[in-house]
N, CA, C, O and the ligand as a Tripos MOL2 file, in Angstrom:
@<TRIPOS>MOLECULE
protein
  281   279    71     0     0
PROTEIN
NO_CHARGES

@<TRIPOS>ATOM
      1 N          23.2550  -88.0420   16.3780 N.3       1 MET1
      2 CA         23.2950  -88.8350   17.5860 C.3       1 MET1
      3 C          22.4540  -88.1670   18.6520 C.2       1 MET1
      4 O          22.4440  -86.9440   18.7890 O.2       1 MET1
      5 N          21.7480  -88.9980   19.4050 N.am      2 ILE2
      6 CA         21.0090  -88.4880   20.5490 C.3       2 ILE2
      7 C          21.8770  -88.7270   21.7770 C.2       2 ILE2
      8 O          22.3540  -89.8390   22.0010 O.2       2 ILE2
      9 N          22.0780  -87.6830   22.5670 N.am      3 VAL3
     10 CA         22.9480  -87.7620   23.7370 C.3       3 VAL3
     11 C          22.1480  -88.2440   24.9500 C.2       3 VAL3
     12 O          21.0030  -87.8440   25.1560 O.2       3 VAL3
     13 N          22.7680  -89.0980   25.7330 N.am      4 LYS4
     14 CA         22.1210  -89.6010   26.9510 C.3       4 LYS4
     15 C          21.8120  -88.4490   27.9050 C.2       4 LYS4
     16 O          22.5420  -87.4580   27.9480 O.2       4 LYS4
     17 N          20.7180  -88.5850   28.6740 N.am      5 PRO5
     18 CA         20.3840  -87.5330   29.6290 C.3       5 PRO5
     19 C          21.4940  -87.3330   30.6570 C.2       5 PRO5
     20 O          22.0880  -88.2960   31.1410 O.2       5 PRO5
     21 N          21.7640  -86.0770   30.9820 N.am      6 GLY6
     22 CA         22.7810  -85.7650   31.9840 C.3       6 GLY6
     23 C          24.1970  -85.7650   31.4420 C.2       6 GLY6
     24 O          25.1390  -85.4360   32.1630 O.2       6 GLY6
     25 N          24.3560  -86.1280   30.1860 N.am      7 GLU7
     26 CA         25.6870  -86.1530   29.5730 C.3       7 GLU7
     27 C          25.8770  -84.9180   28.6990 C.2       7 GLU7
     28 O          24.9200  -84.3780   28.1430 O.2       7 GLU7
     29 N          27.1020  -84.4930   28.5900 N.am      8 GLU8
     30 CA         27.3970  -83.3580   27.7370 C.3       8 GLU8
     31 C          28.5700  -83.6980   26.8340 C.2       8 GLU8
     32 O          29.5890  -84.2170   27.2900 O.2       8 GLU8
     33 N          28.4200  -83.4060   25.5660 N.am      9 ILE9
     34 CA         29.4840  -83.6590   24.5920 C.3       9 ILE9
     35 C          30.5680  -82.5950   24.7630 C.2       9 ILE9
     36 O          30.2700  -81.4080   24.8950 O.2       9 ILE9
     37 N          31.8280  -83.0330   24.7580 N.am     10 THR10
     38 CA         32.9240  -82.0730   24.8040 C.3      10 THR10
     39 C          33.5120  -81.9460   23.4000 C.2      10 THR10
     40 O          33.7160  -82.9370   22.6980 O.2      10 THR10
     41 N          33.7740  -80.7140   23.0170 N.am     11 LEU11
     42 CA         34.3080  -80.4600   21.6770 C.3      11 LEU11
     43 C          35.8110  -80.6520   21.6420 C.2      11 LEU11
     44 O          36.4850  -80.2790   22.6020 O.2      11 LEU11
     45 N          36.3670  -81.2120   20.5850 N.am     12 PRO12
     46 CA         35.6250  -81.8030   19.4770 C.3      12 PRO12
     47 C          35.0130  -83.1380   19.8750 C.2      12 PRO12
     48 O          35.4610  -83.7740   20.8280 O.2      12 PRO12
     49 N          33.9860  -83.5610   19.1410 N.am     13 PHE13
     50 CA         33.3970  -84.8570   19.4130 C.3      13 PHE13
     51 C          34.4260  -85.9220   19.0860 C.2      13 PHE13
     52 O          34.8910  -86.0100   17.9490 O.2      13 PHE13
     53 N          34.7830  -86.7320   20.0730 N.am     14 ASP14
     54 CA         35.7400  -87.8100   19.8170 C.3      14 ASP14
     55 C          35.4420  -89.0270   20.6930 C.2      14 ASP14
     56 O          34.3520  -89.1510   21.2510 O.2      14 ASP14
     57 N          36.4170  -89.9160   20.8040 N.am     15 GLU15
     58 CA         36.2050  -91.1970   21.4800 C.3      15 GLU15
     59 C          35.6250  -91.0820   22.8850 C.2      15 GLU15
     60 O          34.8040  -91.9080   23.2850 O.2      15 GLU15
     61 N          36.0460  -90.0610   23.6390 N.am     16 ASP16
     62 CA         35.5460  -89.9430   25.0080 C.3      16 ASP16
     63 C          34.0660  -89.5710   25.0560 C.2      16 ASP16
     64 O          33.4480  -89.5960   26.1200 O.2      16 ASP16
     65 N          33.5100  -89.2310   23.9120 N.am     17 ASP17
     66 CA         32.0940  -88.8880   23.8620 C.3      17 ASP17
     67 C          31.2100  -90.0560   23.4010 C.2      17 ASP17
     68 O          29.9880  -90.0140   23.5400 O.2      17 ASP17
     69 N          31.8450  -91.0870   22.8570 N.am     18 GLU18
     70 CA         31.0840  -92.2260   22.3180 C.3      18 GLU18
     71 C          30.1500  -92.8570   23.3430 C.2      18 GLU18
     72 O          29.0380  -93.2660   23.0100 O.2      18 GLU18
     73 N          30.6060  -92.9320   24.5900 N.am     19 SER19
     74 CA         29.8010  -93.5820   25.6260 C.3      19 SER19
     75 C          28.5990  -92.7340   26.0400 C.2      19 SER19
     76 O          27.7250  -93.2070   26.7660 O.2      19 SER19
     77 N          28.5550  -91.4810   25.5800 N.am     20 LYS20
     78 CA         27.4600  -90.5820   25.9440 C.3      20 LYS20
     79 C          26.3120  -90.6500   24.9550 C.2      20 LYS20
     80 O          25.3000  -89.9660   25.1080 O.2      20 LYS20
     81 N          26.4820  -91.4900   23.9320 N.am     21 VAL21
     82 CA         25.4860  -91.5580   22.8660 C.3      21 VAL21
     83 C          24.3820  -92.5510   23.2210 C.2      21 VAL21
     84 O          24.6430  -93.7150   23.5240 O.2      21 VAL21
     85 N          23.1470  -92.0640   23.1760 N.am     22 PHE22
     86 CA         21.9810  -92.9010   23.4550 C.3      22 PHE22
     87 C          21.5800  -93.6780   22.2060 C.2      22 PHE22
     88 O          21.2470  -94.8610   22.2810 O.2      22 PHE22
     89 N          21.6140  -93.0100   21.0670 N.am     23 TRP23
     90 CA         21.2140  -93.6320   19.8010 C.3      23 TRP23
     91 C          21.8650  -92.8690   18.6590 C.2      23 TRP23
     92 O          22.0400  -91.6530   18.7350 O.2      23 TRP23
     93 N          22.2210  -93.5860   17.6050 N.am     24 GLU24
     94 CA         22.8170  -92.8660   16.4860 C.3      24 GLU24
     95 C          22.4530  -93.4940   15.1520 C.2      24 GLU24
     96 O          22.1190  -94.6760   15.0750 O.2      24 GLU24
     97 N          22.5220  -92.6930   14.1170 N.am     25 ALA25
     98 CA         22.2730  -93.1460   12.7590 C.3      25 ALA25
     99 C          23.1980  -92.3790   11.8390 C.2      25 ALA25
    100 O          23.7000  -91.3100   12.1880 O.2      25 ALA25
    101 N          23.4200  -92.9400   10.6510 N.am     26 GLU26
    102 CA         24.3220  -92.3000    9.7160 C.3      26 GLU26
    103 C          23.6170  -92.0620    8.3890 C.2      26 GLU26
    104 O          22.9450  -92.9460    7.8580 O.2      26 GLU26
    105 N          23.7810  -90.8580    7.8650 N.am     27 VAL27
    106 CA         23.1990  -90.4900    6.5770 C.3      27 VAL27
    107 C          24.3100  -89.9150    5.7120 C.2      27 VAL27
    108 O          25.0710  -89.0580    6.1600 O.2      27 VAL27
    109 N          24.4020  -90.3770    4.4930 N.am     28 GLN28
    110 CA         25.4410  -89.8900    3.5770 C.3      28 GLN28
    111 C          25.0360  -88.5350    2.9860 C.2      28 GLN28
    112 O          23.8500  -88.2120    2.9190 O.2      28 GLN28
    113 N          26.0250  -87.7500    2.5610 N.am     29 PRO29
    114 CA         25.7220  -86.4390    1.9550 C.3      29 PRO29
    115 C          24.7310  -86.5660    0.7980 C.2      29 PRO29
    116 O          24.8770  -87.4430   -0.0540 O.2      29 PRO29
    117 N          23.7390  -85.7020    0.7690 N.am     30 GLY30
    118 CA         22.7580  -85.6920   -0.3030 C.3      30 GLY30
    119 C          21.6840  -86.7500   -0.1770 C.2      30 GLY30
    120 O          20.7860  -86.8390   -1.0140 O.2      30 GLY30
    121 N          21.7790  -87.5530    0.8730 N.am     31 GLU31
    122 CA         20.8680  -88.6640    1.0640 C.3      31 GLU31
    123 C          19.7620  -88.2850    2.0530 C.2      31 GLU31
    124 O          19.9930  -87.5270    2.9950 O.2      31 GLU31
    125 N          18.5670  -88.8180    1.8270 N.am     32 THR32
    126 CA         17.4790  -88.6460    2.7830 C.3      32 THR32
    127 C          17.1280  -90.0190    3.3220 C.2      32 THR32
    128 O          16.9810  -90.9770    2.5620 O.2      32 THR32
    129 N          16.9930  -90.1120    4.6500 N.am     33 GLN33
    130 CA         16.6300  -91.3990    5.2430 C.3      33 GLN33
    131 C          15.5830  -91.2130    6.3160 C.2      33 GLN33
    132 O          15.5040  -90.1660    6.9580 O.2      33 GLN33
    133 N          14.7880  -92.2380    6.4990 N.am     34 THR34
    134 CA         13.8010  -92.2470    7.5730 C.3      34 THR34
    135 C          14.2130  -93.3240    8.5690 C.2      34 THR34
    136 O          14.4880  -94.4640    8.1950 O.2      34 THR34
    137 N          14.2500  -92.9410    9.8420 N.am     35 PHE35
    138 CA         14.6450  -93.8830   10.8840 C.3      35 PHE35
    139 C          13.5310  -94.0540   11.9000 C.2      35 PHE35
    140 O          12.7220  -93.1510   12.1120 O.2      35 PHE35
    141 N          13.4990  -95.1970   12.5110 N.am     36 THR36
    142 CA         12.5940  -95.4430   13.6200 C.3      36 THR36
    143 C          13.4340  -95.8190   14.8280 C.2      36 THR36
    144 O          14.3230  -96.6650   14.7310 O.2      36 THR36
    145 N          13.1580  -95.2010   15.9530 N.am     37 PHE37
    146 CA         13.8880  -95.5470   17.1690 C.3      37 PHE37
    147 C          12.9380  -95.4380   18.3530 C.2      37 PHE37
    148 O          11.8950  -94.7890   18.2760 O.2      37 PHE37
    149 N          13.3120  -96.0780   19.4310 N.am     38 THR38
    150 CA         12.5140  -96.0020   20.6550 C.3      38 THR38
    151 C          13.0190  -94.8520   21.5060 C.2      38 THR38
    152 O          14.1820  -94.8350   21.9080 O.2      38 THR38
    153 N          12.1570  -93.8990   21.7800 N.am     39 ALA39
    154 CA         12.5340  -92.7240   22.5600 C.3      39 ALA39
    155 C          12.8530  -93.1170   24.0020 C.2      39 ALA39
    156 O          12.3550  -94.1270   24.5000 O.2      39 ALA39
    157 N          13.6810  -92.3190   24.6650 N.am     40 PRO40
    158 CA         13.9560  -92.5810   26.0770 C.3      40 PRO40
    159 C          12.6390  -92.5590   26.8670 C.2      40 PRO40
    160 O          11.7240  -91.8090   26.5260 O.2      40 PRO40
    161 N          12.5470  -93.3660   27.9040 N.am     41 GLU41
    162 CA         11.3210  -93.4040   28.7020 C.3      41 GLU41
    163 C          11.1860  -92.1940   29.6090 C.2      41 GLU41
    164 O          10.0820  -91.7860   29.9680 O.2      41 GLU41
    165 N          12.3340  -91.6240   29.9730 N.am     42 GLU42
    166 CA         12.3300  -90.4690   30.8700 C.3      42 GLU42
    167 C          12.0330  -89.1850   30.0830 C.2      42 GLU42
    168 O          12.7760  -88.8370   29.1650 O.2      42 GLU42
    169 N          10.9370  -88.4710   30.4430 N.am     43 PRO43
    170 CA         10.6380  -87.2240   29.7500 C.3      43 PRO43
    171 C          11.7630  -86.2070   29.9470 C.2      43 PRO43
    172 O          12.4570  -86.2230   30.9640 O.2      43 PRO43
    173 N          11.9330  -85.3260   28.9650 N.am     44 GLY44
    174 CA         12.9500  -84.2880   29.0870 C.3      44 GLY44
    175 C          13.4660  -83.8720   27.7280 C.2      44 GLY44
    176 O          12.9970  -84.3440   26.6930 O.2      44 GLY44
    177 N          14.4460  -82.9730   27.7490 N.am     45 ASP45
    178 CA         15.0790  -82.5000   26.5210 C.3      45 ASP45
    179 C          16.3750  -83.2640   26.3050 C.2      45 ASP45
    180 O          17.2480  -83.2880   27.1730 O.2      45 ASP45
    181 N          16.4890  -83.8750   25.1650 N.am     46 TYR46
    182 CA         17.6860  -84.6340   24.8270 C.3      46 TYR46
    183 C          18.4300  -83.9320   23.6960 C.2      46 TYR46
    184 O          17.8400  -83.5810   22.6750 O.2      46 TYR46
    185 N          19.7150  -83.7350   23.8890 N.am     47 THR47
    186 CA         20.5250  -83.0660   22.8830 C.3      47 THR47
    187 C          20.7980  -84.0010   21.7120 C.2      47 THR47
    188 O          21.1130  -85.1770   21.8920 O.2      47 THR47
    189 N          20.6720  -83.4570   20.5220 N.am     48 ILE48
    190 CA         21.0070  -84.1840   19.3000 C.3      48 ILE48
    191 C          22.2070  -83.4880   18.6750 C.2      48 ILE48
    192 O          22.1860  -82.2730   18.4780 O.2      48 ILE48
    193 N          23.2440  -84.2400   18.3630 N.am     49 VAL49
    194 CA         24.4270  -83.6330   17.7590 C.3      49 VAL49
    195 C          24.8620  -84.4250   16.5220 C.2      49 VAL49
    196 O          24.5350  -85.6000   16.3550 O.2      49 VAL49
    197 N          25.6090  -83.7350   15.6720 N.am     50 CYS50
    198 CA         26.2550  -84.4090   14.5490 C.3      50 CYS50
    199 C          27.6930  -84.6940   14.9830 C.2      50 CYS50
    200 O          28.3800  -83.8120   15.4980 O.2      50 CYS50
    201 N          28.1340  -85.9190   14.7720 N.am     51 GLY51
    202 CA         29.4640  -86.3180   15.2170 C.3      51 GLY51
    203 C          30.5410  -86.1950   14.1610 C.2      51 GLY51
    204 O          31.6930  -86.5480   14.4170 O.2      51 GLY51
    205 N          30.2000  -85.7040   12.9810 N.am     52 LEU52
    206 CA         31.2260  -85.5370   11.9490 C.3      52 LEU52
    207 C          32.1700  -84.4090   12.3550 C.2      52 LEU52
    208 O          31.7450  -83.4340   12.9760 O.2      52 LEU52
    209 N          33.4450  -84.5390   12.0070 N.am     53 PRO53
    210 CA         34.4270  -83.5350   12.3990 C.3      53 PRO53
    211 C          33.9900  -82.1140   12.0350 C.2      53 PRO53
    212 O          33.6260  -81.8360   10.8920 O.2      53 PRO53
    213 N          34.0330  -81.2280   13.0200 N.am     54 ALA54
    214 CA         33.7400  -79.7940   12.8700 C.3      54 ALA54
    215 C          32.2650  -79.4590   12.6640 C.2      54 ALA54
    216 O          31.9160  -78.2810   12.6000 O.2      54 ALA54
    217 N          31.4040  -80.4440   12.5620 N.am     55 HIS55
    218 CA         29.9870  -80.1360   12.3440 C.3      55 HIS55
    219 C          29.3160  -79.5700   13.5900 C.2      55 HIS55
    220 O          28.5790  -78.5870   13.5130 O.2      55 HIS55
    221 N          29.5690  -80.1830   14.7220 N.am     56 LEU56
    222 CA         28.9720  -79.6910   15.9600 C.3      56 LEU56
    223 C          29.4840  -78.2830   16.2660 C.2      56 LEU56
    224 O          28.7370  -77.4200   16.7270 O.2      56 LEU56
    225 N          30.7710  -78.0720   16.0000 N.am     57 GLU57
    226 CA         31.3710  -76.7610   16.2240 C.3      57 GLU57
    227 C          30.6570  -75.6890   15.4010 C.2      57 GLU57
    228 O          30.6000  -74.5240   15.7940 O.2      57 GLU57
    229 N          30.1120  -76.1030   14.2500 N.am     58 GLN58
    230 CA         29.4330  -75.1440   13.3780 C.3      58 GLN58
    231 C          27.9380  -75.0630   13.6730 C.2      58 GLN58
    232 O          27.1800  -74.4370   12.9320 O.2      58 GLN58
    233 N          27.5320  -75.6960   14.7510 N.am     59 GLY59
    234 CA         26.1430  -75.5490   15.1780 C.3      59 GLY59
    235 C          25.1960  -76.6430   14.7450 C.2      59 GLY59
    236 O          23.9810  -76.4810   14.8540 O.2      59 GLY59
    237 N          25.7180  -77.7540   14.2550 N.am     60 MET60
    238 CA         24.8410  -78.8320   13.8060 C.3      60 MET60
    239 C          24.3550  -79.6350   15.0080 C.2      60 MET60
    240 O          24.8730  -80.7090   15.3150 O.2      60 MET60
    241 N          23.3570  -79.0880   15.6690 N.am     61 GLN61
    242 CA         22.7750  -79.7590   16.8230 C.3      61 GLN61
    243 C          21.3070  -79.3870   16.9520 C.2      61 GLN61
    244 O          20.8310  -78.4500   16.3110 O.2      61 GLN61
    245 N          20.6080  -80.1220   17.7750 N.am     62 GLY62
    246 CA         19.1910  -79.8770   17.9680 C.3      62 GLY62
    247 C          18.7420  -80.4890   19.2780 C.2      62 GLY62
    248 O          19.5550  -80.9360   20.0870 O.2      62 GLY62
    249 N          17.4210  -80.5000   19.4740 N.am     63 VAL63
    250 CA         16.8810  -81.0250   20.7240 C.3      63 VAL63
    251 C          15.7370  -81.9830   20.4100 C.2      63 VAL63
    252 O          14.8730  -81.6890   19.5840 O.2      63 VAL63
    253 N          15.7450  -83.1130   21.0700 N.am     64 LEU64
    254 CA         14.6320  -84.0570   21.0240 C.3      64 LEU64
    255 C          13.8610  -83.8780   22.3290 C.2      64 LEU64
    256 O          14.4040  -84.0570   23.4190 O.2      64 LEU64
    257 N          12.5870  -83.5230   22.1940 N.am     65 GLN65
    258 CA         11.7850  -83.3460   23.4000 C.3      65 GLN65
    259 C          10.9350  -84.5980   23.5950 C.2      65 GLN65
    260 O          10.2160  -85.0280   22.6920 O.2      65 GLN65
    261 N          11.0330  -85.1680   24.7820 N.am     66 VAL66
    262 CA         10.2540  -86.3630   25.1140 C.3      66 VAL66
    263 C           9.2830  -85.9910   26.2300 C.2      66 VAL66
    264 O           9.6850  -85.4780   27.2740 O.2      66 VAL66
    265 N           8.0130  -86.2540   25.9960 N.am     67 TRP67
    266 CA          7.0330  -86.0050   27.0470 C.3      67 TRP67
    267 C           5.9840  -87.0920   27.0090 C.2      67 TRP67
    268 O           5.8210  -87.8020   26.0160 O.2      67 TRP67
    269 N           5.2870  -87.1990   28.1070 N.am     68 ILE68
    270 CA          4.2410  -88.2050   28.2140 C.3      68 ILE68
    271 C           2.9070  -87.5400   27.9200 C.2      68 ILE68
    272 O           2.4990  -86.6310   28.6430 O.2      68 ILE68
    273 N           2.2190  -87.9810   26.8650 N.am     69 PRO69
    274 CA          0.9210  -87.3860   26.5160 C.3      69 PRO69
    275 C          -0.1280  -87.6560   27.6040 C.2      69 PRO69
    276 O          -0.1220  -88.7060   28.2450 O.2      69 PRO69
    277 N          -1.0060  -86.7050   27.7900 N.am     70 HIS70
    278 CA         -2.0900  -86.9270   28.7390 C.3      70 HIS70
    279 C          -3.3910  -86.3940   28.2380 C.2      70 HIS70
    280 O          -4.4070  -86.5020   28.9230 O.2      70 HIS70
    281 CU         26.8510  -82.8670   10.3000 Cu       71 CU71
@<TRIPOS>BOND
     1     1     2 1
     2     2     3 1
     3     3     4 2
     4     3     5 am
     5     5     6 1
     6     6     7 1
     7     7     8 2
     8     7     9 am
     9     9    10 1
    10    10    11 1
    11    11    12 2
    12    11    13 am
    13    13    14 1
    14    14    15 1
    15    15    16 2
    16    15    17 am
    17    17    18 1
    18    18    19 1
    19    19    20 2
    20    19    21 am
    21    21    22 1
    22    22    23 1
    23    23    24 2
    24    23    25 am
    25    25    26 1
    26    26    27 1
    27    27    28 2
    28    27    29 am
    29    29    30 1
    30    30    31 1
    31    31    32 2
    32    31    33 am
    33    33    34 1
    34    34    35 1
    35    35    36 2
    36    35    37 am
    37    37    38 1
    38    38    39 1
    39    39    40 2
    40    39    41 am
    41    41    42 1
    42    42    43 1
    43    43    44 2
    44    43    45 am
    45    45    46 1
    46    46    47 1
    47    47    48 2
    48    47    49 am
    49    49    50 1
    50    50    51 1
    51    51    52 2
    52    51    53 am
    53    53    54 1
    54    54    55 1
    55    55    56 2
    56    55    57 am
    57    57    58 1
    58    58    59 1
    59    59    60 2
    60    59    61 am
    61    61    62 1
    62    62    63 1
    63    63    64 2
    64    63    65 am
    65    65    66 1
    66    66    67 1
    67    67    68 2
    68    67    69 am
    69    69    70 1
    70    70    71 1
    71    71    72 2
    72    71    73 am
    73    73    74 1
    74    74    75 1
    75    75    76 2
    76    75    77 am
    77    77    78 1
    78    78    79 1
    79    79    80 2
    80    79    81 am
    81    81    82 1
    82    82    83 1
    83    83    84 2
    84    83    85 am
    85    85    86 1
    86    86    87 1
    87    87    88 2
    88    87    89 am
    89    89    90 1
    90    90    91 1
    91    91    92 2
    92    91    93 am
    93    93    94 1
    94    94    95 1
    95    95    96 2
    96    95    97 am
    97    97    98 1
    98    98    99 1
    99    99   100 2
   100    99   101 am
   101   101   102 1
   102   102   103 1
   103   103   104 2
   104   103   105 am
   105   105   106 1
   106   106   107 1
   107   107   108 2
   108   107   109 am
   109   109   110 1
   110   110   111 1
   111   111   112 2
   112   111   113 am
   113   113   114 1
   114   114   115 1
   115   115   116 2
   116   115   117 am
   117   117   118 1
   118   118   119 1
   119   119   120 2
   120   119   121 am
   121   121   122 1
   122   122   123 1
   123   123   124 2
   124   123   125 am
   125   125   126 1
   126   126   127 1
   127   127   128 2
   128   127   129 am
   129   129   130 1
   130   130   131 1
   131   131   132 2
   132   131   133 am
   133   133   134 1
   134   134   135 1
   135   135   136 2
   136   135   137 am
   137   137   138 1
   138   138   139 1
   139   139   140 2
   140   139   141 am
   141   141   142 1
   142   142   143 1
   143   143   144 2
   144   143   145 am
   145   145   146 1
   146   146   147 1
   147   147   148 2
   148   147   149 am
   149   149   150 1
   150   150   151 1
   151   151   152 2
   152   151   153 am
   153   153   154 1
   154   154   155 1
   155   155   156 2
   156   155   157 am
   157   157   158 1
   158   158   159 1
   159   159   160 2
   160   159   161 am
   161   161   162 1
   162   162   163 1
   163   163   164 2
   164   163   165 am
   165   165   166 1
   166   166   167 1
   167   167   168 2
   168   167   169 am
   169   169   170 1
   170   170   171 1
   171   171   172 2
   172   171   173 am
   173   173   174 1
   174   174   175 1
   175   175   176 2
   176   175   177 am
   177   177   178 1
   178   178   179 1
   179   179   180 2
   180   179   181 am
   181   181   182 1
   182   182   183 1
   183   183   184 2
   184   183   185 am
   185   185   186 1
   186   186   187 1
   187   187   188 2
   188   187   189 am
   189   189   190 1
   190   190   191 1
   191   191   192 2
   192   191   193 am
   193   193   194 1
   194   194   195 1
   195   195   196 2
   196   195   197 am
   197   197   198 1
   198   198   199 1
   199   199   200 2
   200   199   201 am
   201   201   202 1
   202   202   203 1
   203   203   204 2
   204   203   205 am
   205   205   206 1
   206   206   207 1
   207   207   208 2
   208   207   209 am
   209   209   210 1
   210   210   211 1
   211   211   212 2
   212   211   213 am
   213   213   214 1
   214   214   215 1
   215   215   216 2
   216   215   217 am
   217   217   218 1
   218   218   219 1
   219   219   220 2
   220   219   221 am
   221   221   222 1
   222   222   223 1
   223   223   224 2
   224   223   225 am
   225   225   226 1
   226   226   227 1
   227   227   228 2
   228   227   229 am
   229   229   230 1
   230   230   231 1
   231   231   232 2
   232   231   233 am
   233   233   234 1
   234   234   235 1
   235   235   236 2
   236   235   237 am
   237   237   238 1
   238   238   239 1
   239   239   240 2
   240   239   241 am
   241   241   242 1
   242   242   243 1
   243   243   244 2
   244   243   245 am
   245   245   246 1
   246   246   247 1
   247   247   248 2
   248   247   249 am
   249   249   250 1
   250   250   251 1
   251   251   252 2
   252   251   253 am
   253   253   254 1
   254   254   255 1
   255   255   256 2
   256   255   257 am
   257   257   258 1
   258   258   259 1
   259   259   260 2
   260   259   261 am
   261   261   262 1
   262   262   263 1
   263   263   264 2
   264   263   265 am
   265   265   266 1
   266   266   267 1
   267   267   268 2
   268   267   269 am
   269   269   270 1
   270   270   271 1
   271   271   272 2
   272   271   273 am
   273   273   274 1
   274   274   275 1
   275   275   276 2
   276   275   277 am
   277   277   278 1
   278   278   279 1
   279   279   280 2
@<TRIPOS>SUBSTRUCTURE
     1 MET1         2 RESIDUE 1 A MET
     2 ILE2         6 RESIDUE 1 A ILE
     3 VAL3        10 RESIDUE 1 A VAL
     4 LYS4        14 RESIDUE 1 A LYS
     5 PRO5        18 RESIDUE 1 A PRO
     6 GLY6        22 RESIDUE 1 A GLY
     7 GLU7        26 RESIDUE 1 A GLU
     8 GLU8        30 RESIDUE 1 A GLU
     9 ILE9        34 RESIDUE 1 A ILE
    10 THR10       38 RESIDUE 1 A THR
    11 LEU11       42 RESIDUE 1 A LEU
    12 PRO12       46 RESIDUE 1 A PRO
    13 PHE13       50 RESIDUE 1 A PHE
    14 ASP14       54 RESIDUE 1 A ASP
    15 GLU15       58 RESIDUE 1 A GLU
    16 ASP16       62 RESIDUE 1 A ASP
    17 ASP17       66 RESIDUE 1 A ASP
    18 GLU18       70 RESIDUE 1 A GLU
    19 SER19       74 RESIDUE 1 A SER
    20 LYS20       78 RESIDUE 1 A LYS
    21 VAL21       82 RESIDUE 1 A VAL
    22 PHE22       86 RESIDUE 1 A PHE
    23 TRP23       90 RESIDUE 1 A TRP
    24 GLU24       94 RESIDUE 1 A GLU
    25 ALA25       98 RESIDUE 1 A ALA
    26 GLU26      102 RESIDUE 1 A GLU
    27 VAL27      106 RESIDUE 1 A VAL
    28 GLN28      110 RESIDUE 1 A GLN
    29 PRO29      114 RESIDUE 1 A PRO
    30 GLY30      118 RESIDUE 1 A GLY
    31 GLU31      122 RESIDUE 1 A GLU
    32 THR32      126 RESIDUE 1 A THR
    33 GLN33      130 RESIDUE 1 A GLN
    34 THR34      134 RESIDUE 1 A THR
    35 PHE35      138 RESIDUE 1 A PHE
    36 THR36      142 RESIDUE 1 A THR
    37 PHE37      146 RESIDUE 1 A PHE
    38 THR38      150 RESIDUE 1 A THR
    39 ALA39      154 RESIDUE 1 A ALA
    40 PRO40      158 RESIDUE 1 A PRO
    41 GLU41      162 RESIDUE 1 A GLU
    42 GLU42      166 RESIDUE 1 A GLU
    43 PRO43      170 RESIDUE 1 A PRO
    44 GLY44      174 RESIDUE 1 A GLY
    45 ASP45      178 RESIDUE 1 A ASP
    46 TYR46      182 RESIDUE 1 A TYR
    47 THR47      186 RESIDUE 1 A THR
    48 ILE48      190 RESIDUE 1 A ILE
    49 VAL49      194 RESIDUE 1 A VAL
    50 CYS50      198 RESIDUE 1 A CYS
    51 GLY51      202 RESIDUE 1 A GLY
    52 LEU52      206 RESIDUE 1 A LEU
    53 PRO53      210 RESIDUE 1 A PRO
    54 ALA54      214 RESIDUE 1 A ALA
    55 HIS55      218 RESIDUE 1 A HIS
    56 LEU56      222 RESIDUE 1 A LEU
    57 GLU57      226 RESIDUE 1 A GLU
    58 GLN58      230 RESIDUE 1 A GLN
    59 GLY59      234 RESIDUE 1 A GLY
    60 MET60      238 RESIDUE 1 A MET
    61 GLN61      242 RESIDUE 1 A GLN
    62 GLY62      246 RESIDUE 1 A GLY
    63 VAL63      250 RESIDUE 1 A VAL
    64 LEU64      254 RESIDUE 1 A LEU
    65 GLN65      258 RESIDUE 1 A GLN
    66 VAL66      262 RESIDUE 1 A VAL
    67 TRP67      266 RESIDUE 1 A TRP
    68 ILE68      270 RESIDUE 1 A ILE
    69 PRO69      274 RESIDUE 1 A PRO
    70 HIS70      278 RESIDUE 1 A HIS
    71 CU71       281 GROUP 0 **** ****
């Protein structure tokens, strides 16, 4: 899941965090998928987290960097 700018996920990830999600996709274990999504228009660093129980706690997160090319 990509987290909306200015929002922070509280552990554990649960219902109160659902509204903070900008975009999400689901991939099953052992599966590889390719997704297409429209990036936020506002440049910046967007947090990416896994919403499966205990995954975020174990460090399953990343950053989506959005910038305007020049
Ligand atoms: Cu995960």
